C-alpha positions in Angstrom: 0.0 -0.3 -0.1 1.3 3.2 -1.2 2.0 5.9 1.8 2.6 9.1 0.2 0.4 12.2 0.4 -1.2 11.9 -3.1 -2.5 8.3 -2.7 -3.8 9.3 0.8 -5.3 12.1 -1.0 -7.4 10.0 -3.4 -9.5 8.3 -0.7 -10.7 11.7 0.2 -14.4 12.5 -0.9 -14.8 15.6 -2.9 -16.4 17.3 0.1 -13.6 16.1 2.1 -10.9 17.9 0.1 -13.1 21.0 0.1 -13.2 21.0 3.8 -9.5 20.5 4.0 -8.5 22.8 1.1 -10.9 25.6 3.4 -9.0 25.1 6.2 -5.5 25.3 4.5 -6.4 28.2 3.0 -8.2 30.1 6.2 -4.7 29.0 8.1 -2.8 30.3 5.4 -4.4 33.9 5.3 -5.3 34.3 9.0 -2.7 31.9 10.9 -5.4 30.2 13.1 -7.9 27.7 12.6 -11.5 28.0 11.4 -14.2 27.3 13.6 -16.9 24.6 12.7 -19.4 27.7 11.5 -16.8 29.3 9.5 -15.8 26.0 7.8 -19.7 25.6 7.1 -20.2 29.1 6.1 -16.9 28.9 3.8 -18.1 25.7 1.7 -22.0 26.1 1.8 -23.0 23.9 4.6 -25.4 25.0 7.3 -25.3 22.4 9.3 -22.5 22.4 12.2 -22.9 18.7 13.0 -22.3 18.0 9.0 -19.0 20.1 9.3 -18.3 17.9 12.5 -19.1 14.8 10.6 -16.2 15.9 7.6 -13.6 16.9 10.4 -14.4 13.5 12.1 -13.8 11.6 8.9 -10.5 13.4 8.0 -9.4 13.0 11.4 -9.7 8.9 10.9 -8.3 9.5 7.7 -5.2 11.1 9.4 -5.6 14.7 7.4 -6.5 16.4 10.8 -5.0 15.8 14.3 -7.6 16.3 16.9 -6.2 19.0 19.6 -8.5 18.2 22.4 -10.0 20.8 24.9 -9.1 24.1 22.9 -11.3 26.2 20.9 -10.4 26.1 17.1 -9.6 22.4 17.6 -8.2 21.6 14.2 -4.5 21.1 13.6 -3.2 20.1 9.9 -0.9 17.2 9.7 2.8 18.5 8.4 2.7 18.4 4.6 
């Protein structure tokens, strides 16, 4: 099984990629991670629970590292 970043991205859904890209761009612009509401607004999702589902999925796939107990609790894995 290939372990490179390109191979891992193949298993992401289109919406997961959108979430991940939004988080990366937000970080580049503001040097902090977006809230779930900001992610939802940025990619056109009204429900915070939908954003949470995508974040959980990205965490399980190793694209996002959890940072429990903190606001803006997302950490992107190093590229």
